PyMOL commands that place a pseudoatom at each C-alpha (Angstrom):
pseudoatom trace, name=CA, resn=MET, resi=1, chain=A, elem=C, hetatm=0, pos=[0.000, 0.000, 0.000]
pseudoatom trace, name=CA, resn=HIS, resi=2, chain=A, elem=C, hetatm=0, pos=[2.017, 2.926, -1.281]
pseudoatom trace, name=CA, resn=ALA, resi=3, chain=A, elem=C, hetatm=0, pos=[-0.716, 4.803, -3.091]
pseudoatom trace, name=CA, resn=ILE, resi=4, chain=A, elem=C, hetatm=0, pos=[-1.165, 8.546, -2.802]
pseudoatom trace, name=CA, resn=ARG, resi=5, chain=A, elem=C, hetatm=0, pos=[-4.743, 9.699, -3.219]
pseudoatom trace, name=CA, resn=PRO, resi=6, chain=A, elem=C, hetatm=0, pos=[-4.330, 12.742, -5.501]
pseudoatom trace, name=CA, resn=ALA, resi=7, chain=A, elem=C, hetatm=0, pos=[-6.516, 15.815, -5.346]
pseudoatom trace, name=CA, resn=ALA, resi=8, chain=A, elem=C, hetatm=0, pos=[-9.617, 15.064, -7.397]
pseudoatom trace, name=CA, resn=VAL, resi=9, chain=A, elem=C, hetatm=0, pos=[-11.638, 18.282, -7.163]
pseudoatom trace, name=CA, resn=ALA, resi=10, chain=A, elem=C, hetatm=0, pos=[-8.890, 20.920, -7.141]
pseudoatom trace, name=CA, resn=GLY, resi=11, chain=A, elem=C, hetatm=0, pos=[-9.802, 23.399, -9.843]
pseudoatom trace, name=CA, resn=SER, resi=12, chain=A, elem=C, hetatm=0, pos=[-13.529, 22.791, -9.501]
pseudoatom trace, name=CA, resn=PHE, resi=13, chain=A, elem=C, hetatm=0, pos=[-14.438, 22.848, -5.790]
pseudoatom trace, name=CA, resn=TYR, resi=14, chain=A, elem=C, hetatm=0, pos=[-11.447, 24.979, -4.785]
pseudoatom trace, name=CA, resn=PRO, resi=15, chain=A, elem=C, hetatm=0, pos=[-8.427, 26.508, -6.564]
pseudoatom trace, name=CA, resn=ALA, resi=16, chain=A, elem=C, hetatm=0, pos=[-5.860, 24.124, -8.042]
pseudoatom trace, name=CA, resn=ASN, resi=17, chain=A, elem=C, hetatm=0, pos=[-3.055, 26.670, -7.885]
pseudoatom trace, name=CA, resn=PRO, resi=18, chain=A, elem=C, hetatm=0, pos=[-1.301, 26.330, -4.486]
pseudoatom trace, name=CA, resn=ALA, resi=19, chain=A, elem=C, hetatm=0, pos=[-0.747, 30.081, -4.047]
pseudoatom trace, name=CA, resn=ASN, resi=20, chain=A, elem=C, hetatm=0, pos=[-4.355, 30.928, -4.923]
pseudoatom trace, name=CA, resn=LEU, resi=21, chain=A, elem=C, hetatm=0, pos=[-5.673, 28.171, -2.670]
pseudoatom trace, name=CA, resn=ALA, resi=22, chain=A, elem=C, hetatm=0, pos=[-3.527, 29.268, 0.276]
pseudoatom trace, name=CA, resn=GLN, resi=23, chain=A, elem=C, hetatm=0, pos=[-4.612, 32.883, -0.260]
pseudoatom trace, name=CA, resn=ASP, resi=24, chain=A, elem=C, hetatm=0, pos=[-8.314, 31.961, -0.448]
pseudoatom trace, name=CA, resn=VAL, resi=25, chain=A, elem=C, hetatm=0, pos=[-8.220, 29.700, 2.621]
pseudoatom trace, name=CA, resn=ASP, resi=26, chain=A, elem=C, hetatm=0, pos=[-6.245, 32.278, 4.627]
pseudoatom trace, name=CA, resn=ALA, resi=27, chain=A, elem=C, hetatm=0, pos=[-8.736, 35.008, 3.682]
pseudoatom trace, name=CA, resn=LEU, resi=28, chain=A, elem=C, hetatm=0, pos=[-11.710, 32.822, 4.614]
pseudoatom trace, name=CA, resn=LEU, resi=29, chain=A, elem=C, hetatm=0, pos=[-10.139, 31.882, 7.957]
pseudoatom trace, name=CA, resn=ARG, resi=30, chain=A, elem=C, hetatm=0, pos=[-9.070, 35.455, 8.718]
pseudoatom trace, name=CA, resn=ASP, resi=31, chain=A, elem=C, hetatm=0, pos=[-12.629, 36.678, 8.146]
pseudoatom trace, name=CA, resn=ALA, resi=32, chain=A, elem=C, hetatm=0, pos=[-14.023, 33.831, 10.266]
pseudoatom trace, name=CA, resn=HIS, resi=33, chain=A, elem=C, hetatm=0, pos=[-11.578, 34.544, 13.129]
pseudoatom trace, name=CA, resn=GLY, resi=34, chain=A, elem=C, hetatm=0, pos=[-12.841, 38.121, 13.171]
pseudoatom trace, name=CA, resn=ARG, resi=35, chain=A, elem=C, hetatm=0, pos=[-16.376, 36.889, 13.768]
pseudoatom trace, name=CA, resn=LEU, resi=36, chain=A, elem=C, hetatm=0, pos=[-15.569, 34.342, 16.499]
pseudoatom trace, name=CA, resn=PRO, resi=37, chain=A, elem=C, hetatm=0, pos=[-16.748, 35.106, 20.034]
pseudoatom trace, name=CA, resn=ALA, resi=38, chain=A, elem=C, hetatm=0, pos=[-13.805, 35.814, 22.354]
pseudoatom trace, name=CA, resn=ASP, resi=39, chain=A, elem=C, hetatm=0, pos=[-14.763, 32.858, 24.545]
pseudoatom trace, name=CA, resn=ALA, resi=40, chain=A, elem=C, hetatm=0, pos=[-15.182, 30.336, 21.692]
pseudoatom trace, name=CA, resn=ALA, resi=41, chain=A, elem=C, hetatm=0, pos=[-14.308, 26.913, 23.083]
pseudoatom trace, name=CA, resn=LEU, resi=42, chain=A, elem=C, hetatm=0, pos=[-12.148, 24.362, 21.302]
pseudoatom trace, name=CA, resn=PRO, resi=43, chain=A, elem=C, hetatm=0, pos=[-14.552, 21.749, 19.917]
pseudoatom trace, name=CA, resn=LYS, resi=44, chain=A, elem=C, hetatm=0, pos=[-13.990, 17.991, 20.163]
pseudoatom trace, name=CA, resn=ALA, resi=45, chain=A, elem=C, hetatm=0, pos=[-15.934, 17.437, 16.945]
pseudoatom trace, name=CA, resn=ILE, resi=46, chain=A, elem=C, hetatm=0, pos=[-17.168, 19.675, 14.156]
pseudoatom trace, name=CA, resn=ILE, resi=47, chain=A, elem=C, hetatm=0, pos=[-19.663, 19.464, 11.346]
pseudoatom trace, name=CA, resn=ALA, resi=48, chain=A, elem=C, hetatm=0, pos=[-18.804, 21.485, 8.251]
pseudoatom trace, name=CA, resn=PRO, resi=49, chain=A, elem=C, hetatm=0, pos=[-20.275, 21.702, 4.751]
pseudoatom trace, name=CA, resn=HIS, resi=50, chain=A, elem=C, hetatm=0, pos=[-18.466, 20.079, 1.843]
pseudoatom trace, name=CA, resn=ALA, resi=51, chain=A, elem=C, hetatm=0, pos=[-19.557, 22.087, -1.182]
pseudoatom trace, name=CA, resn=GLY, resi=52, chain=A, elem=C, hetatm=0, pos=[-17.327, 24.203, -3.380]
pseudoatom trace, name=CA, resn=TYR, resi=53, chain=A, elem=C, hetatm=0, pos=[-15.697, 27.109, -1.594]
pseudoatom trace, name=CA, resn=ILE, resi=54, chain=A, elem=C, hetatm=0, pos=[-17.724, 29.683, -3.536]
pseudoatom trace, name=CA, resn=TYR, resi=55, chain=A, elem=C, hetatm=0, pos=[-20.851, 28.161, -1.986]
pseudoatom trace, name=CA, resn=SER, resi=56, chain=A, elem=C, hetatm=0, pos=[-19.812, 27.085, 1.501]
pseudoatom trace, name=CA, resn=GLY, resi=57, chain=A, elem=C, hetatm=0, pos=[-16.280, 28.358, 2.087]
pseudoatom trace, name=CA, resn=PRO, resi=58, chain=A, elem=C, hetatm=0, pos=[-17.243, 31.081, 4.601]
pseudoatom trace, name=CA, resn=ILE, resi=59, chain=A, elem=C, hetatm=0, pos=[-19.381, 28.653, 6.632]
pseudoatom trace, name=CA, resn=ALA, resi=60, chain=A, elem=C, hetatm=0, pos=[-16.696, 25.951, 6.593]
pseudoatom trace, name=CA, resn=ALA, resi=61, chain=A, elem=C, hetatm=0, pos=[-14.096, 28.535, 7.642]
pseudoatom trace, name=CA, resn=SER, resi=62, chain=A, elem=C, hetatm=0, pos=[-16.301, 29.679, 10.538]
pseudoatom trace, name=CA, resn=VAL, resi=63, chain=A, elem=C, hetatm=0, pos=[-16.273, 26.118, 11.842]
pseudoatom trace, name=CA, resn=TYR, resi=64, chain=A, elem=C, hetatm=0, pos=[-12.572, 25.472, 11.232]
pseudoatom trace, name=CA, resn=ALA, resi=65, chain=A, elem=C, hetatm=0, pos=[-11.523, 28.800, 12.774]
pseudoatom trace, name=CA, resn=ARG, resi=66, chain=A, elem=C, hetatm=0, pos=[-12.563, 27.377, 16.139]
pseudoatom trace, name=CA, resn=LEU, resi=67, chain=A, elem=C, hetatm=0, pos=[-9.686, 24.871, 15.899]
pseudoatom trace, name=CA, resn=ALA, resi=68, chain=A, elem=C, hetatm=0, pos=[-6.991, 27.560, 15.786]
pseudoatom trace, name=CA, resn=ARG, resi=69, chain=A, elem=C, hetatm=0, pos=[-6.852, 27.970, 19.565]
pseudoatom trace, name=CA, resn=GLY, resi=70, chain=A, elem=C, hetatm=0, pos=[-5.883, 24.320, 20.047]
pseudoatom trace, name=CA, resn=ALA, resi=71, chain=A, elem=C, hetatm=0, pos=[-4.088, 23.609, 16.780]
pseudoatom trace, name=CA, resn=GLU, resi=72, chain=A, elem=C, hetatm=0, pos=[-0.828, 22.631, 18.485]
pseudoatom trace, name=CA, resn=ARG, resi=73, chain=A, elem=C, hetatm=0, pos=[-2.652, 19.851, 20.372]
pseudoatom trace, name=CA, resn=ILE, resi=74, chain=A, elem=C, hetatm=0, pos=[-4.365, 18.304, 17.337]
pseudoatom trace, name=CA, resn=HIS, resi=75, chain=A, elem=C, hetatm=0, pos=[-2.224, 15.579, 15.775]
pseudoatom trace, name=CA, resn=ARG, resi=76, chain=A, elem=C, hetatm=0, pos=[-4.828, 13.254, 14.234]
pseudoatom trace, name=CA, resn=VAL, resi=77, chain=A, elem=C, hetatm=0, pos=[-8.020, 14.152, 12.373]
pseudoatom trace, name=CA, resn=VAL, resi=78, chain=A, elem=C, hetatm=0, pos=[-10.778, 11.601, 11.843]
pseudoatom trace, name=CA, resn=LEU, resi=79, chain=A, elem=C, hetatm=0, pos=[-12.781, 12.810, 8.862]
pseudoatom trace, name=CA, resn=LEU, resi=80, chain=A, elem=C, hetatm=0, pos=[-16.122, 11.272, 7.877]
pseudoatom trace, name=CA, resn=GLY, resi=81, chain=A, elem=C, hetatm=0, pos=[-17.993, 12.221, 4.728]
pseudoatom trace, name=CA, resn=PRO, resi=82, chain=A, elem=C, hetatm=0, pos=[-20.862, 10.765, 2.724]
pseudoatom trace, name=CA, resn=ALA, resi=83, chain=A, elem=C, hetatm=0, pos=[-20.283, 8.672, -0.385]
pseudoatom trace, name=CA, resn=HIS, resi=84, chain=A, elem=C, hetatm=0, pos=[-21.484, 10.516, -3.498]
pseudoatom trace, name=CA, resn=ARG, resi=85, chain=A, elem=C, hetatm=0, pos=[-20.068, 8.613, -6.488]
pseudoatom trace, name=CA, resn=VAL, resi=86, chain=A, elem=C, hetatm=0, pos=[-19.450, 4.995, -5.490]
pseudoatom trace, name=CA, resn=ALA, resi=87, chain=A, elem=C, hetatm=0, pos=[-21.928, 2.913, -3.516]
pseudoatom trace, name=CA, resn=VAL, resi=88, chain=A, elem=C, hetatm=0, pos=[-20.458, 1.709, -0.242]
pseudoatom trace, name=CA, resn=ARG, resi=89, chain=A, elem=C, hetatm=0, pos=[-21.961, -0.773, 2.171]
pseudoatom trace, name=CA, resn=GLY, resi=90, chain=A, elem=C, hetatm=0, pos=[-20.574, 0.396, 5.492]
pseudoatom trace, name=CA, resn=ILE, resi=91, chain=A, elem=C, hetatm=0, pos=[-17.545, 2.662, 5.795]
pseudoatom trace, name=CA, resn=ALA, resi=92, chain=A, elem=C, hetatm=0, pos=[-14.597, 2.831, 3.398]
pseudoatom trace, name=CA, resn=LEU, resi=93, chain=A, elem=C, hetatm=0, pos=[-10.929, 3.436, 4.066]
pseudoatom trace, name=CA, resn=PRO, resi=94, chain=A, elem=C, hetatm=0, pos=[-8.871, 4.572, 1.047]
pseudoatom trace, name=CA, resn=GLY, resi=95, chain=A, elem=C, hetatm=0, pos=[-6.082, 1.992, 1.061]
pseudoatom trace, name=CA, resn=ALA, resi=96, chain=A, elem=C, hetatm=0, pos=[-3.579, 4.831, 0.623]
pseudoatom trace, name=CA, resn=VAL, resi=97, chain=A, elem=C, hetatm=0, pos=[-0.639, 6.147, 2.604]
pseudoatom trace, name=CA, resn=ALA, resi=98, chain=A, elem=C, hetatm=0, pos=[-1.464, 9.819, 2.037]
pseudoatom trace, name=CA, resn=PHE, resi=99, chain=A, elem=C, hetatm=0, pos=[-3.933, 12.289, 0.572]
pseudoatom trace, name=CA, resn=GLU, resi=100, chain=A, elem=C, hetatm=0, pos=[-2.636, 15.104, -1.596]
pseudoatom trace, name=CA, resn=THR, resi=101, chain=A, elem=C, hetatm=0, pos=[-3.940, 18.619, -2.158]
pseudoatom trace, name=CA, resn=PRO, resi=102, chain=A, elem=C, hetatm=0, pos=[-2.273, 21.540, -3.924]
pseudoatom trace, name=CA, resn=LEU, resi=103, chain=A, elem=C, hetatm=0, pos=[-0.936, 22.466, -0.449]
pseudoatom trace, name=CA, resn=GLY, resi=104, chain=A, elem=C, hetatm=0, pos=[0.915, 19.162, -0.013]
pseudoatom trace, name=CA, resn=ARG, resi=105, chain=A, elem=C, hetatm=0, pos=[0.530, 15.628, 1.295]
pseudoatom trace, name=CA, resn=ILE, resi=106, chain=A, elem=C, hetatm=0, pos=[-1.244, 14.527, 4.441]
pseudoatom trace, name=CA, resn=PRO, resi=107, chain=A, elem=C, hetatm=0, pos=[-0.190, 11.135, 5.801]
pseudoatom trace, name=CA, resn=ILE, resi=108, chain=A, elem=C, hetatm=0, pos=[-2.855, 8.577, 6.649]
pseudoatom trace, name=CA, resn=ASP, resi=109, chain=A, elem=C, hetatm=0, pos=[-2.673, 7.313, 10.233]
pseudoatom trace, name=CA, resn=GLN, resi=110, chain=A, elem=C, hetatm=0, pos=[-1.775, 3.736, 9.347]
pseudoatom trace, name=CA, resn=GLN, resi=111, chain=A, elem=C, hetatm=0, pos=[-2.198, 2.433, 12.910]
pseudoatom trace, name=CA, resn=ALA, resi=112, chain=A, elem=C, hetatm=0, pos=[-5.719, 3.799, 13.138]
pseudoatom trace, name=CA, resn=ALA, resi=113, chain=A, elem=C, hetatm=0, pos=[-6.565, 2.525, 9.640]
pseudoatom trace, name=CA, resn=ALA, resi=114, chain=A, elem=C, hetatm=0, pos=[-5.304, -0.954, 10.525]
pseudoatom trace, name=CA, resn=ALA, resi=115, chain=A, elem=C, hetatm=0, pos=[-7.361, -0.982, 13.721]
pseudoatom trace, name=CA, resn=LEU, resi=116, chain=A, elem=C, hetatm=0, pos=[-10.497, 0.129, 11.870]
pseudoatom trace, name=CA, resn=SER, resi=117, chain=A, elem=C, hetatm=0, pos=[-10.019, -2.320, 9.014]
pseudoatom trace, name=CA, resn=GLY, resi=118, chain=A, elem=C, hetatm=0, pos=[-10.676, -5.155, 11.447]
pseudoatom trace, name=CA, resn=LEU, resi=119, chain=A, elem=C, hetatm=0, pos=[-14.257, -3.988, 12.010]
pseudoatom trace, name=CA, resn=PRO, resi=120, chain=A, elem=C, hetatm=0, pos=[-16.930, -5.824, 10.006]
pseudoatom trace, name=CA, resn=GLN, resi=121, chain=A, elem=C, hetatm=0, pos=[-18.518, -2.611, 8.665]
pseudoatom trace, name=CA, resn=VAL, resi=122, chain=A, elem=C, hetatm=0, pos=[-15.213, -1.196, 7.373]
pseudoatom trace, name=CA, resn=VAL, resi=123, chain=A, elem=C, hetatm=0, pos=[-13.898, -1.962, 3.883]
pseudoatom trace, name=CA, resn=VAL, resi=124, chain=A, elem=C, hetatm=0, pos=[-10.905, -0.737, 1.921]
pseudoatom trace, name=CA, resn=SER, resi=125, chain=A, elem=C, hetatm=0, pos=[-12.105, 0.960, -1.255]
pseudoatom trace, name=CA, resn=PRO, resi=126, chain=A, elem=C, hetatm=0, pos=[-9.764, 3.209, -3.211]
pseudoatom trace, name=CA, resn=GLU, resi=127, chain=A, elem=C, hetatm=0, pos=[-12.622, 3.571, -5.724]
pseudoatom trace, name=CA, resn=ALA, resi=128, chain=A, elem=C, hetatm=0, pos=[-14.918, 5.144, -3.117]
pseudoatom trace, name=CA, resn=HIS, resi=129, chain=A, elem=C, hetatm=0, pos=[-12.247, 7.731, -2.320]
pseudoatom trace, name=CA, resn=ALA, resi=130, chain=A, elem=C, hetatm=0, pos=[-10.899, 8.379, -5.825]
pseudoatom trace, name=CA, resn=PHE, resi=131, chain=A, elem=C, hetatm=0, pos=[-13.281, 11.185, -6.835]
pseudoatom trace, name=CA, resn=GLU, resi=132, chain=A, elem=C, hetatm=0, pos=[-15.031, 11.846, -3.505]
pseudoatom trace, name=CA, resn=HIS, resi=133, chain=A, elem=C, hetatm=0, pos=[-15.184, 15.530, -2.634]
pseudoatom trace, name=CA, resn=SER, resi=134, chain=A, elem=C, hetatm=0, pos=[-16.860, 15.239, 0.773]
pseudoatom trace, name=CA, resn=LEU, resi=135, chain=A, elem=C, hetatm=0, pos=[-13.522, 14.704, 2.517]
pseudoatom trace, name=CA, resn=GLU, resi=136, chain=A, elem=C, hetatm=0, pos=[-11.153, 16.491, 0.166]
pseudoatom trace, name=CA, resn=VAL, resi=137, chain=A, elem=C, hetatm=0, pos=[-12.640, 19.975, 0.487]
pseudoatom trace, name=CA, resn=HIS, resi=138, chain=A, elem=C, hetatm=0, pos=[-11.855, 20.006, 4.222]
pseudoatom trace, name=CA, resn=LEU, resi=139, chain=A, elem=C, hetatm=0, pos=[-8.177, 19.230, 3.805]
pseudoatom trace, name=CA, resn=PRO, resi=140, chain=A, elem=C, hetatm=0, pos=[-6.865, 22.691, 2.787]
pseudoatom trace, name=CA, resn=PHE, resi=141, chain=A, elem=C, hetatm=0, pos=[-8.522, 24.226, 5.872]
pseudoatom trace, name=CA, resn=LEU, resi=142, chain=A, elem=C, hetatm=0, pos=[-6.907, 21.594, 8.064]
pseudoatom trace, name=CA, resn=GLN, resi=143, chain=A, elem=C, hetatm=0, pos=[-3.534, 22.062, 6.367]
pseudoatom trace, name=CA, resn=ALA, resi=144, chain=A, elem=C, hetatm=0, pos=[-3.694, 25.832, 6.881]
pseudoatom trace, name=CA, resn=LEU, resi=145, chain=A, elem=C, hetatm=0, pos=[-4.620, 25.538, 10.545]
pseudoatom trace, name=CA, resn=LEU, resi=146, chain=A, elem=C, hetatm=0, pos=[-2.804, 22.457, 11.767]
pseudoatom trace, name=CA, resn=GLY, resi=147, chain=A, elem=C, hetatm=0, pos=[0.259, 22.173, 9.605]
pseudoatom trace, name=CA, resn=ARG, resi=148, chain=A, elem=C, hetatm=0, pos=[1.375, 18.595, 10.304]
pseudoatom trace, name=CA, resn=PHE, resi=149, chain=A, elem=C, hetatm=0, pos=[-1.223, 16.001, 11.289]
pseudoatom trace, name=CA, resn=THR, resi=150, chain=A, elem=C, hetatm=0, pos=[-2.294, 12.521, 10.337]
pseudoatom trace, name=CA, resn=LEU, resi=151, chain=A, elem=C, hetatm=0, pos=[-5.606, 11.719, 8.734]
pseudoatom trace, name=CA, resn=VAL, resi=152, chain=A, elem=C, hetatm=0, pos=[-8.161, 8.943, 9.160]
pseudoatom trace, name=CA, resn=PRO, resi=153, chain=A, elem=C, hetatm=0, pos=[-10.382, 9.448, 6.076]
pseudoatom trace, name=CA, resn=LEU, resi=154, chain=A, elem=C, hetatm=0, pos=[-13.659, 7.533, 6.117]
pseudoatom trace, name=CA, resn=VAL, resi=155, chain=A, elem=C, hetatm=0, pos=[-16.275, 7.591, 3.367]
pseudoatom trace, name=CA, resn=VAL, resi=156, chain=A, elem=C, hetatm=0, pos=[-19.609, 6.584, 4.830]
pseudoatom trace, name=CA, resn=GLY, resi=157, chain=A, elem=C, hetatm=0, pos=[-22.107, 4.751, 2.677]
pseudoatom trace, name=CA, resn=GLN, resi=158, chain=A, elem=C, hetatm=0, pos=[-25.047, 2.664, 3.719]
pseudoatom trace, name=CA, resn=ALA, resi=159, chain=A, elem=C, hetatm=0, pos=[-24.326, 2.329, 7.429]
pseudoatom trace, name=CA, resn=SER, resi=160, chain=A, elem=C, hetatm=0, pos=[-26.352, 2.561, 10.591]
pseudoatom trace, name=CA, resn=ALA, resi=161, chain=A, elem=C, hetatm=0, pos=[-25.585, 5.085, 13.297]
pseudoatom trace, name=CA, resn=GLU, resi=162, chain=A, elem=C, hetatm=0, pos=[-24.311, 2.223, 15.438]
pseudoatom trace, name=CA, resn=GLU, resi=163, chain=A, elem=C, hetatm=0, pos=[-21.928, 1.086, 12.693]
pseudoatom trace, name=CA, resn=VAL, resi=164, chain=A, elem=C, hetatm=0, pos=[-20.558, 4.587, 12.306]
pseudoatom trace, name=CA, resn=SER, resi=165, chain=A, elem=C, hetatm=0, pos=[-20.103, 5.086, 16.044]
for i in range(1, 165): cmd.bond("trace and resi %d" % i, "trace and resi %d" % (i + 1))
show_as sticks, trace
zoom trace
């Protein structure tokens, strides 16, 4: 397993040019930081939209801006997103060692992936991840805020709440 999952929606959901992407994400986060309450707590979990940045970028940034206060303590991100293009029964891991965006590579937490792959509802499906935007659009925000972290990317298909938990 040495595959890198390349950026699939760069240029359509967000800029493909690294400088333009960094500039856009920084501007969105800067604006969101300005609107945060002074006593905004560091969340343990967040829910953010996964549309193109022109549609949901400001809302996604308002959620991600809350992570800035604790960014140095966040080393692993578990990211769940719905399957849009490939039918999945259960939850799919990508079978990759890293995800790539125009801002660089994010390593997959191989220990966490190995532990999850032993669960009956978890499958390895590079196909489910190949063109899936629901996870990818979050990555530039995470890269801008956290710098170095590992990722546990999970595409959720037909799965019960109990299977996901």
